[in-house]
N, C-alpha and C positions, 0 to 999 in steps of 0.2 A: 556878194556870195551869200550873206545872211538872208537876203530877199529870196534867193533861189531855194535855200534850205527851208524857209517858211512855206514857200509854195509847195515844195515836195512833201513836207509834213502834212499840210492841209489835204493834198491829194491822197496821201495814204489813209487819212481819216475818212475820206469819202468812198474809198474802194469798197468796204463792206456794204455801205448804203446803196451804191451803184449796182453791185452784184445782186442784192436782194430785190431792188426795184426791177431788175431785168428778168427776174425769175418768172417764167410763164405760168399763168393761172390756167389750170385744166378744169373744165366744167363739163359735167354730164347732166343732160336733161332726161327725165323719165316721167312717164305717167299719162301725158295728154294724148291719147290715141283717137279720141272721138269727141264730137260736140264742142262745147265751149272750151273745155280744157285743151283740146287740140288747137283751137284758134289761139289761145293764150300762149301755148308752147311755141307755136310757129312765130308769133310776134316777138316773143322773148328772144328766140334765136336770131331772127332777122335784125332786131334792134341792137343786140350785143355785137353782132358781126359788123354792123355799120359804124358803131361808136367806139367799140373796143376790139379792133381787128386782130390784135395780138393774143386775144383769149383763145385757148385751144379747146375745141369741142371734142370730147372723147366718148367712146363706149365703155372703156375700162381705164382706170387711172394708171399712168406710168409711175414708176417708183420715184421717190425723192422729188415730187412736184407739189406745188401749192394746189390744193384741190377744193372743189365746191360741188356738191350734189344739189341740183335744183329739182325737187319733187313736186309735181303739179297735180292738183286735184286729189280726190280720195284714192284713186288707183295709184298715183305716184306715192302717196303717203304709205299705202300698204306695202309697197315694194321696198321700202327702206329697211324692213325687218332683216336683221342679219348683217347690215352694213357695219363696217369697222367703227368702233366706238369713238375713234379720233377723227372720223370723217366729218367735216363741217357740212351742215345741211341747211338749205333754205327751202322751206315748205311754202308753196304758193297755192292758196285756196284749199288748205287742208281742213279735214273735219276738226272742229275746234276742241271738243272734249278729249279725243285721243291725243291731239297735239299737246294740249295743256298738261295732260297727265305725264307724257314723256318729258316735256320741258321742265317740269317741276321735280322729276325723280331721276333725271339723268344728268351726267356731267358732260354730255356731248355738246360741242359747239353748234348752236342751231338758232335759227330765226324763222319768222313766218310773216307772210302777207295774208291775213285773213280775208275771207270773201264778203265781209260786211263793212258797212260804213260806221264811223264813230256815232254812238247813239245820239249825241247832242245834235249832229248834223241832220239825222233823220227826223228828230222831233222838231227841229227848226223848219224842216220841209213841210211837215204836217201843219205846223203853225201858220206857214205862209198860205197853205191850201185851205185851211179852216181857221180863219182869224178870230172867229167868235169865241170870246172868253167863256170858260167853263164847259166847253164841249167835251164829250166823252168819246174816247177812241178805244176800239176793241182790239185785242191781241190774242192770237191762238199760240200758246206756248207749250212746246214739247220738251223732252228731257234736256236738249242742248240749250234752250233758252231759259229754262226755269232758274238756274243759278244767277241770272242777270235781271230777273224781273224787278227786284227791288230798286236797282239802278234805273231801269226804264221808268218806273213809277216816279222816281225823284225828278228825272228829266221832264216828264209830263207835267208834274206839279209846278216846276220852275217856270213853265210856259202857260200856266193857268188852264191846264187840261187835266182831265181825269182819265186814267188808264183802267179799262175793264179787262181783266185777264181771265181767259178760259184755259185751264190747264188740261193737257191731254197726255196719254201714255202711248197710244198706238194710232195708226191711220184711221181705224174705224171710229175713233172718237171725234174726228174732225167735223163731220157733218153736223152732229148734234151740238157740238161746241159753237159752230158758226150760227146755227139757228138761235142759240141762246144769246150769242154776242150781239146780233143785229137788233135784238129787242132793247138793248141798253145803249147802243152807240150810234153816232151819226157818221162814223167813218171806221173802216177796218184797216188796220196796219198789218201788213205781211212782212215779217222779218225772216231772214234765212233760218230754216229749221228743217232738218231732213225727215222729220216725221209729219209735221204739220203741212208742208208744201211739197207734194210729189206729183208725178204725172197722174196718179189716181185721185188725189184730193183737190187739186187746183180747179178743174172744171166744175165740180159741184159747189165748191166754195164761191166761185164767181157767179154761178147761177143763183144761189141762195141770196147773196148780197145784192145782186142786181134786182131780183124780184122785190127785195125789201127796200130798194132805193138807197142803199148804203154803198158809197164808193169805196174801192179798195186802192190803197197806196202800197206799192210793192217795191221789190229790190232788184228786179232784173228786166231786161228788155223783152225776154220771152214772156214774162208775166204780163207785161204791158200789152204785147200783141194779143195775148189770150183774153184780155178784157179788163185789166186793172185800169183805173182812170189816170193814174200817174205812177211814175217809178223813178227811183234814184239809184243809179247803178254806175259801174265802171266798165268801159269797153275793154276788149283785149289789148288795144293799143295803150290805154291808160294804165292797165295793170302791168304791161311790159315795161312802160316807162318807170314805174315805181321799182320794179325788179332791177332794171338797168342801173338805177341810182345806187341800190344796195350793192350790186356786183362791182360797180366802178369804185365805190368806197372801199370795199373789201380787197379789191385788186391793189389799191394804193396802200394797203397795210392796216386799215382800220378794222376793228372787230365787227362781227355781225351784230346788228342792232337788236334791241328787244323786239318781240313780235309786234306787228302793227296792223291797224285796220287800213282800209282803202284810202289812199291819199287824194287821188283825183276822182272826179265824178261827172256824170252826165244826167241831166234832167230830161225825162221823156214824158210826153202827154198823149193820151188817147182821146182826141177831141170828139170823135164820134160817140164814144161811151159817155163823155162828159155832157154832150148835148142831150143825149137820151135821158140822162139823169137830171137835166135842168141846171147844170153847173156851168158857170163862166169862170175860166181859169186864166191867170196871167200868162203871157208868152213864156216859153221855156227859157229863152235867153235872159229874160228879166228875173226869173226865179233863180237861175244859176248865179247871176250877178249878186242878188240879194243874199243868197246862201254863203257866198264867199266873204261877205261883209259881216256875217253874224258870228258871234262867239259860240264855239262848240262845247 
């Protein structure tokens, strides 16, 4: 009899946990209507449906449900204005400065997957592509990058490189900044910056650097196709995998993690541009393997 009493008591203790675990997580996706953001949103939804089929995708949140708003890209970030202050938000590829401002001044439960790599990984990549010690790397830094320039300089110094920084405030500053940068550097590093790298600035930047014989190492596949010699980026599938891991942990009752940079990555090489600049690059697979082995 005592055994049955113990079993019954243990079962009663488990009832609250079982009920909580069974509560459906309602997720709303917003923001990714075109371009890369739309690809990321589609992959996120597909992957969550495959791996977490009991997640409920909604257009509006039902009452008394566990909720998570996933805002994708700059448009998704803008649309969260006016959202309830207790609504948990996962921002995917948000503009960094606005996100950081809200995250440090709000009590809202929130997290982010930024659209950039850990700086150490990017400078490891540059080091593998330009192993000569003491080489100078140019960087065009707009307002969103300026607060992190000192960190970038430290990462470069740790790898026996010098970082030459050209600071800009507006798109019209980019051309002259690139002209100055190529006079000092053997390589141009393009890191995500909404002022330095736009549809209007990338073509002249690539033309100036190409004429100067200075290769560009960039952060996206589109930049690579446009004429960068190499790029370190995450595909929509890789970003979706990172988001899935956050959603799965949150669904299991864990809190949203601190904002994080891109976890998974792909190495892309533009061999035709490399040849025209007289460069011989290791295979992309070799670079990826070596990057995973290096301390970031």
